[in-house]
KOLROFI-172026 format. One record per residue (C-alpha): y, z, x; residue in three letters; chain; residue number from 1. Coordinates in Angstrom, 1 decimal, m for minus. Example, Ala and Ser with C-alpha at 12.3 -4.5 7.8 and 13.67 -1.06 7.14 Angstrom:
BEGIN
REC      c2      c3      c1  code  unit  pos
REC    m4.5     7.8    12.3   Ala     A    1
REC    m1.1     7.1    13.7   Ser     A    2
This chain:
BEGIN
REC      c2      c3      c1  code  unit  pos
REC  m257.9    74.8   159.3   Met     A    1
REC  m257.8    71.5   161.5   Lys     A    2
REC  m255.9    71.8   164.7   Leu     A    3
REC  m254.3    68.9   166.5   Asn     A    4
REC  m255.3    68.0   170.0   Pro     A    5
REC  m252.3    69.5   171.8   Leu     A    6
REC  m252.9    72.9   169.9   Thr     A    7
REC  m256.6    73.0   170.8   Lys     A    8
REC  m255.8    72.2   174.4   Glu     A    9
REC  m253.3    75.2   174.5   Arg     A   10
REC  m255.9    77.4   172.8   Trp     A   11
REC  m258.4    76.4   175.3   Ala     A   12
REC  m256.1    77.1   178.2   Arg     A   13
REC  m255.3    80.5   176.5   Phe     A   14
REC  m259.2    81.5   176.3   Arg     A   15
REC  m259.5    80.3   179.9   Ala     A   16
REC  m257.2    83.0   181.0   His     A   17
REC  m259.7    85.8   180.5   Lys     A   18
REC  m257.5    88.8   181.3   Arg     A   19
REC  m255.1    87.7   178.6   Gly     A   20
REC  m257.6    86.6   176.0   Tyr     A   21
REC  m259.5    90.0   176.2   Trp     A   22
REC  m256.2    91.9   176.4   Ser     A   23
REC  m255.1    90.3   173.0   Leu     A   24
REC  m258.6    91.3   171.5   Trp     A   25
REC  m258.2    95.0   172.9   Ile     A   26
REC  m254.5    95.1   171.8   Phe     A   27
REC  m255.3    93.8   168.4   Ser     A   28
REC  m258.3    96.4   167.8   Leu     A   29
REC  m256.1    99.3   169.0   Leu     A   30
REC  m253.2    98.1   166.7   Phe     A   31
REC  m255.5    97.6   163.7   Phe     A   32
REC  m257.1   100.9   164.2   Ser     A   33
REC  m253.7   102.7   164.2   Ser     A   34
REC  m252.9   101.0   160.7   Leu     A   35
REC  m255.5   103.5   159.4   Phe     A   36
REC  m254.0   106.5   161.0   Ala     A   37
REC  m254.3   108.5   157.9   Glu     A   38
REC  m257.8   107.8   157.6   Ile     A   39
REC  m258.6   108.7   161.4   Ile     A   40
REC  m256.4   111.8   161.8   Ala     A   41
REC  m255.5   113.7   158.7   Asn     A   42
REC  m255.3   117.4   157.7   Asp     A   43
REC  m256.7   116.2   154.3   Lys     A   44
REC  m260.5   115.3   153.5   Pro     A   45
REC  m260.9   111.7   152.8   Leu     A   46
REC  m263.3   112.5   149.9   Val     A   47
REC  m264.2   115.6   147.8   Ile     A   48
REC  m266.9   116.0   145.4   Gln     A   49
REC  m266.3   119.1   143.3   Phe     A   50
REC  m268.3   119.8   140.0   Gln     A   51
REC  m269.6   116.3   139.8   Ser     A   52
REC  m266.1   114.9   140.1   Gln     A   53
REC  m264.7   112.8   143.0   Trp     A   54
REC  m261.3   113.4   144.3   Tyr     A   55
REC  m259.2   111.6   147.1   Phe     A   56
REC  m256.7   113.7   148.5   Pro     A   57
REC  m255.1   111.4   151.0   Ile     A   58
REC  m254.2   109.2   148.1   Val     A   59
REC  m253.5   111.5   145.3   Thr     A   60
REC  m252.2   115.3   145.9   Pro     A   61
REC  m254.2   117.9   144.1   Tyr     A   62
REC  m253.1   121.4   143.1   Ser     A   63
REC  m255.1   124.5   144.3   Glu     A   64
REC  m256.0   125.4   140.7   Thr     A   65
REC  m258.2   122.3   140.1   Glu     A   66
REC  m260.6   123.7   142.6   Phe     A   67
REC  m260.6   127.2   140.9   Gly     A   68
REC  m257.7   128.5   143.0   Gly     A   69
REC  m254.7   130.6   142.0   Glu     A   70
REC  m251.6   128.7   142.9   Phe     A   71
REC  m250.4   125.7   141.3   Asp     A   72
REC  m249.0   124.2   144.5   Ala     A   73
REC  m251.0   121.5   146.5   Glu     A   74
REC  m254.2   122.6   148.0   Ala     A   75
REC  m254.2   123.4   151.8   Asp     A   76
REC  m257.6   122.2   152.7   Tyr     A   77
REC  m257.6   123.9   156.1   Thr     A   78
REC  m257.3   127.3   154.3   Asp     A   79
REC  m260.7   129.1   154.5   Pro     A   80
REC  m260.3   130.2   150.9   Tyr     A   81
REC  m259.8   126.7   149.6   Val     A   82
REC  m262.7   125.4   151.6   Ala     A   83
REC  m264.9   128.0   150.3   Glu     A   84
REC  m264.0   127.2   146.7   Leu     A   85
REC  m264.7   123.5   147.1   Ile     A   86
REC  m267.9   123.9   149.3   Glu     A   87
REC  m269.3   126.4   146.7   Ala     A   88
REC  m269.9   123.7   144.1   Asp     A   89
REC  m269.4   120.4   146.3   Gly     A   90
REC  m268.5   119.1   149.6   Phe     A   91
REC  m265.9   117.5   151.8   Met     A   92
REC  m265.8   114.5   154.1   Ile     A   93
REC  m263.2   115.0   156.8   Trp     A   94
REC  m261.4   112.4   159.0   Pro     A   95
REC  m262.7   112.2   162.6   Leu     A   96
REC  m259.5   114.1   163.5   Ile     A   97
REC  m258.9   117.1   161.4   Arg     A   98
REC  m255.1   117.1   162.0   Phe     A   99
REC  m252.1   114.9   161.0   Ser     A  100
REC  m249.2   114.3   163.3   Tyr     A  101
REC  m247.2   117.2   161.9   Asp     A  102
REC  m250.1   119.7   161.4   Thr     A  103
REC  m249.7   122.8   163.3   Ile     A  104
REC  m252.7   124.6   164.5   Asn     A  105
REC  m252.5   128.3   163.9   Tyr     A  106
REC  m255.9   129.2   165.2   Asn     A  107
REC  m255.3   128.5   169.1   Leu     A  108
REC  m256.9   130.3   171.6   Ser     A  109
REC  m254.0   130.7   173.7   Gly     A  110
REC  m250.1   130.1   173.5   Pro     A  111
REC  m249.0   126.5   172.9   Ala     A  112
REC  m249.1   124.1   174.7   Pro     A  113
REC  m252.8   124.7   174.8   Ser     A  114
REC  m255.4   122.8   177.0   Pro     A  115
REC  m257.9   120.2   175.4   Pro     A  116
REC  m260.8   121.7   174.0   Asp     A  117
REC  m263.8   120.8   171.3   Ser     A  118
REC  m261.1   121.0   168.5   Ile     A  119
REC  m258.0   119.4   169.9   Asn     A  120
REC  m259.4   116.7   172.1   Trp     A  121
REC  m256.2   115.9   174.3   Leu     A  122
REC  m254.7   119.6   173.7   Gly     A  123
REC  m251.7   120.5   171.7   Thr     A  124
REC  m248.1   120.1   172.2   Asp     A  125
REC  m245.5   123.0   172.6   Asp     A  126
REC  m245.4   123.5   168.7   Lys     A  127
REC  m249.2   123.7   168.3   Gly     A  128
REC  m249.6   120.0   167.0   Arg     A  129
REC  m252.7   117.8   168.0   Asp     A  130
REC  m251.7   115.5   171.0   Val     A  131
REC  m254.4   112.8   170.0   Leu     A  132
REC  m253.0   112.7   166.3   Ala     A  133
REC  m249.5   112.2   167.5   Arg     A  134
REC  m250.5   109.7   169.8   Ile     A  135
REC  m252.3   107.6   167.2   Ile     A  136
REC  m249.3   107.8   164.8   Tyr     A  137
REC  m246.9   107.2   167.6   Gly     A  138
REC  m248.6   104.1   168.8   Phe     A  139
REC  m248.3   102.7   165.4   Arg     A  140
REC  m244.8   103.4   164.9   Ile     A  141
REC  m244.1   101.9   168.5   Ser     A  142
REC  m245.8    98.8   168.0   Val     A  143
REC  m244.5    98.3   164.3   Leu     A  144
REC  m240.8    98.8   165.5   Phe     A  145
REC  m241.4    96.4   168.4   Gly     A  146
REC  m243.0    93.8   166.3   Phe     A  147
REC  m240.2    94.2   163.7   Ala     A  148
REC  m237.4    93.9   166.4   Leu     A  149
REC  m239.2    91.0   168.3   Thr     A  150
REC  m239.2    88.9   165.1   Ile     A  151
REC  m235.7    89.6   163.8   Ile     A  152
REC  m234.4    89.2   167.4   Ser     A  153
REC  m236.2    86.0   167.7   Thr     A  154
REC  m235.1    84.5   164.5   Val     A  155
REC  m231.4    85.2   165.1   Ile     A  156
REC  m231.6    84.3   168.7   Gly     A  157
REC  m233.4    80.8   167.8   Val     A  158
REC  m230.7    80.2   165.0   Ile     A  159
REC  m227.8    80.8   167.4   Val     A  160
REC  m229.2    78.9   170.3   Gly     A  161
REC  m230.0    75.8   168.1   Ala     A  162
REC  m226.7    75.7   166.6   Cys     A  163
REC  m224.8    76.0   169.8   Gln     A  164
REC  m227.0    73.6   171.5   Gly     A  165
REC  m227.2    71.0   168.7   Tyr     A  166
REC  m223.5    70.9   168.0   Tyr     A  167
REC  m222.1    71.9   171.4   Gly     A  168
REC  m218.1    71.5   171.7   Gly     A  169
REC  m215.9    74.4   170.7   Trp     A  170
REC  m218.9    76.1   169.1   Leu     A  171
REC  m220.8    76.3   172.0   Asp     A  172
REC  m218.0    77.4   174.2   Leu     A  173
REC  m216.8    80.3   172.0   Phe     A  174
REC  m220.4    81.2   171.4   Gly     A  175
REC  m221.3    81.4   175.0   Gln     A  176
REC  m217.8    83.6   175.6   Arg     A  177
REC  m218.9    86.0   172.6   Phe     A  178
REC  m222.4    86.4   174.1   Ile     A  179
REC  m220.8    87.4   177.6   Glu     A  180
REC  m218.6    89.9   176.1   Val     A  181
REC  m221.2    91.2   173.6   Trp     A  182
REC  m223.9    91.7   176.1   Ser     A  183
REC  m221.5    93.6   178.3   Gly     A  184
REC  m221.4    96.4   175.6   Met     A  185
REC  m223.0    99.8   176.7   Pro     A  186
REC  m225.9    99.9   174.2   Thr     A  187
REC  m226.7   103.3   175.4   Leu     A  188
REC  m223.4   104.8   174.9   Phe     A  189
REC  m222.8   103.3   171.5   Leu     A  190
REC  m226.2   104.9   170.4   Leu     A  191
REC  m225.1   108.3   171.8   Ile     A  192
REC  m221.8   108.1   169.9   Ile     A  193
REC  m223.3   106.8   166.7   Leu     A  194
REC  m226.0   109.4   166.6   Ser     A  195
REC  m223.4   112.2   166.8   Ser     A  196
REC  m222.4   111.7   163.3   Phe     A  197
REC  m225.4   109.7   161.9   Val     A  198
REC  m229.0   111.0   161.9   Glu     A  199
REC  m231.0   108.2   163.6   Pro     A  200
REC  m234.3   107.0   161.9   Asn     A  201
REC  m236.5   104.0   162.0   Phe     A  202
REC  m234.2   101.4   160.1   Trp     A  203
REC  m231.2   102.7   161.7   Trp     A  204
REC  m232.4   102.3   165.4   Leu     A  205
REC  m233.7    98.9   164.4   Leu     A  206
REC  m230.5    97.6   163.2   Gly     A  207
REC  m228.5    99.0   165.9   Ile     A  208
REC  m231.1    97.3   168.6   Met     A  209
REC  m231.0    93.8   166.6   Val     A  210
REC  m227.3    93.6   167.2   Leu     A  211
REC  m227.8    93.8   170.9   Phe     A  212
REC  m231.4    92.3   171.5   Ser     A  213
REC  m230.9    88.8   169.8   Trp     A  214
REC  m229.4    87.3   173.0   Met     A  215
REC  m232.5    87.0   175.0   Gly     A  216
REC  m233.7    83.8   173.6   Leu     A  217
REC  m230.3    82.0   172.9   Val     A  218
REC  m230.3    80.5   176.4   Gly     A  219
REC  m233.5    78.9   176.6   Val     A  220
REC  m233.1    77.7   173.0   Val     A  221
REC  m229.6    76.3   173.6   Arg     A  222
REC  m231.0    74.5   176.6   Ala     A  223
REC  m233.8    72.8   174.9   Glu     A  224
REC  m231.5    71.7   172.1   Phe     A  225
REC  m228.9    70.3   174.7   Leu     A  226
REC  m231.7    68.3   176.3   Arg     A  227
REC  m233.0    67.0   173.0   Cys     A  228
REC  m229.8    66.1   171.1   Arg     A  229
REC  m229.3    63.1   173.0   Asn     A  230
REC  m233.0    61.7   173.1   Leu     A  231
REC  m233.9    58.5   171.2   Asp     A  232
REC  m235.9    60.1   168.3   Tyr     A  233
REC  m232.9    62.5   167.3   Val     A  234
REC  m230.4    59.5   167.7   Arg     A  235
REC  m232.8    57.4   165.5   Ala     A  236
REC  m233.0    60.3   162.8   Ala     A  237
REC  m229.3    60.6   162.8   Gln     A  238
REC  m228.9    56.9   162.3   Ala     A  239
REC  m231.2    57.0   159.4   Met     A  240
REC  m229.0    59.5   157.7   Gly     A  241
REC  m231.3    62.5   158.1   Val     A  242
REC  m229.4    65.8   157.7   Gly     A  243
REC  m228.5    68.1   160.7   Asp     A  244
REC  m230.9    70.9   159.4   Gly     A  245
REC  m233.7    68.6   158.8   Arg     A  246
REC  m233.5    67.3   162.4   Ile     A  247
REC  m233.2    70.7   164.0   Met     A  248
REC  m235.9    72.2   162.1   Leu     A  249
REC  m238.5    69.5   162.1   Arg     A  250
REC  m237.8    67.3   165.1   His     A  251
REC  m236.0    69.8   167.7   Met     A  252
REC  m237.3    73.3   166.9   Leu     A  253
REC  m241.0    72.6   167.8   Pro     A  254
REC  m239.8    71.7   171.4   Asn     A  255
REC  m237.7    74.9   171.6   Ala     A  256
REC  m240.4    77.1   170.3   Met     A  257
REC  m242.6    76.6   173.1   Val     A  258
REC  m240.3    78.7   175.3   Ala     A  259
REC  m239.7    81.2   172.6   Ser     A  260
REC  m243.5    81.9   172.0   Leu     A  261
REC  m243.9    82.3   175.6   Thr     A  262
REC  m241.2    84.9   176.0   Met     A  263
REC  m242.2    87.0   172.6   Met     A  264
REC  m244.8    89.1   174.3   Pro     A  265
REC  m242.5    90.2   176.9   Phe     A  266
REC  m239.8    90.8   174.1   Ile     A  267
REC  m242.2    93.0   172.3   Leu     A  268
REC  m243.1    95.0   175.5   Ser     A  269
REC  m239.3    95.5   176.1   Gly     A  270
REC  m238.8    96.5   172.4   Ser     A  271
REC  m241.6    99.3   172.8   Val     A  272
REC  m240.0   100.4   176.1   Thr     A  273
REC  m236.4   100.7   174.6   Thr     A  274
REC  m237.8   102.9   171.6   Leu     A  275
REC  m239.8   105.2   174.1   Thr     A  276
REC  m236.7   105.5   176.3   Ser     A  277
REC  m234.5   106.5   173.3   Leu     A  278
REC  m236.9   109.1   172.0   Asp     A  279
REC  m237.4   110.6   175.5   Phe     A  280
REC  m233.6   110.9   175.8   Leu     A  281
REC  m233.4   112.5   172.4   Gly     A  282
REC  m231.5   109.6   170.5   Phe     A  283
REC  m234.5   108.1   168.8   Gly     A  284
REC  m236.4   108.8   165.9   Leu     A  285
REC  m235.7   112.1   163.7   Pro     A  286
REC  m237.1   115.3   165.3   Ala     A  287
REC  m240.8   116.0   164.4   Gly     A  288
REC  m241.7   112.2   164.3   Ser     A  289
REC  m244.7   111.0   166.0   Pro     A  290
REC  m243.3   109.4   169.2   Ser     A  291
REC  m244.5   108.5   172.6   Leu     A  292
REC  m241.2   109.0   174.2   Gly     A  293
REC  m240.8   112.6   172.7   Glu     A  294
REC  m244.2   113.4   174.1   Leu     A  295
REC  m243.1   112.3   177.5   Leu     A  296
REC  m240.1   114.8   177.2   Ala     A  297
REC  m242.4   117.5   176.3   Gln     A  298
REC  m244.4   116.8   179.5   Gly     A  299
REC  m241.5   116.8   181.5   Lys     A  300
REC  m240.3   120.2   180.0   Thr     A  301
REC  m243.9   121.7   180.2   Asn     A  302
REC  m245.1   121.0   183.7   Leu     A  303
REC  m247.6   123.6   183.1   Gln     A  304
REC  m249.4   121.5   180.6   Ala     A  305
REC  m250.1   118.1   182.6   Pro     A  306
REC  m252.0   116.8   179.7   Trp     A  307
REC  m248.9   116.1   177.6   Leu     A  308
REC  m247.3   113.7   180.2   Gly     A  309
REC  m250.4   112.2   181.5   Leu     A  310
REC  m251.7   111.3   177.8   Ser     A  311
REC  m248.5   109.6   177.1   Ala     A  312
REC  m248.3   107.8   180.3   Phe     A  313
REC  m251.7   106.5   180.0   Val     A  314
REC  m251.2   105.3   176.5   Val     A  315
REC  m248.1   103.4   177.4   Leu     A  316
REC  m249.3   102.0   180.7   Ser     A  317
REC  m252.4   100.5   178.7   Ile     A  318
REC  m250.2    99.2   175.9   Met     A  319
REC  m247.6    97.7   178.2   Leu     A  320
REC  m250.3    96.1   180.6   Ser     A  321
REC  m251.9    94.6   177.7   Leu     A  322
REC  m249.0    93.2   176.3   Leu     A  323
REC  m247.8    91.8   179.9   Val     A  324
REC  m251.3    90.1   180.2   Phe     A  325
REC  m251.1    88.5   176.7   Val     A  326
REC  m247.7    87.2   177.6   Gly     A  327
REC  m249.2    85.6   181.0   Glu     A  328
REC  m251.7    83.9   179.0   Ala     A  329
REC  m249.5    82.6   176.5   Val     A  330
REC  m247.2    81.4   179.4   Arg     A  331
REC  m250.0    79.5   181.0   Asp     A  332
REC  m251.3    78.2   177.7   Ala     A  333
REC  m248.0    76.3   177.0   Phe     A  334
REC  m247.5    75.2   180.5   Asp     A  335
REC  m248.7    71.7   180.6   Pro     A  336
REC  m249.1    71.8   184.6   His     A  337
REC  m251.5    74.7   184.3   His     A  338
REC  m255.2    73.7   185.0   Gln     A  339
REC  m257.9    75.5   183.4   Arg     A  340
């Protein structure tokens, strides 16, 4: 793909920002790895070879009777009886971490939460679940939620800001008054009220947060469209009979997207923080879901188990720091006055 000179110069400025450039690589590696959480941390083997046949439990559930067991229910591969049946005429290849986010370790050496050891590398929570497995799954959910909220909010914010800035007049006036009123709504109180009669889940939280998070980009996009709508190239396009939608999309939007792209990493970090805060307060994902906020809440409740709060704090600190560094690099890359 051939890049134009302006894009090449921006990419060069981004790469020159070493901290942001390497932060992008590190964050991408962590996020890409978390997408394969089921392969990294799972209480089911990746591959089973039994009686010259191959089985893939993380893809297809198998009953215990297929391995010579007595029950027709799905096999529990952590059960020593099932493990002996399989290893008597085959073998199993396990993930790096033999626990999923909801797997309870019943063979702890002490009461839960238990400290880190050779089996549970970051210890267990107060229900005996592996902390590292929950962090991997929770990291994935947090980032995916942040990406979804950022993309949807950006699209809505850009559309609203573009319409207000291009058409102006009464549309802009009423739009600004609506945003002033809507932005003053107590989001947290509304979530608390709604959660009293609706069980929150990923999509429910995403929909509620989109209702209040799209206003972040309206101001910058509106200002850019207000500035551009009276420029000569826009006037010329209007005189030639080009439609409003085509003018906004092809001629004015690229200028407005500079500010939008600069703010997106910071919007993403804010979205992750919002989900973590809701989970910490108990108004986020359903109980039992892997969540960094829920792990922080457990650390607050179980002060005698510092590995809970410290693990979640370190992961959140690294994640948000990487996103902020990437945002700084993007801001410098789109700043024409920034020198490499």
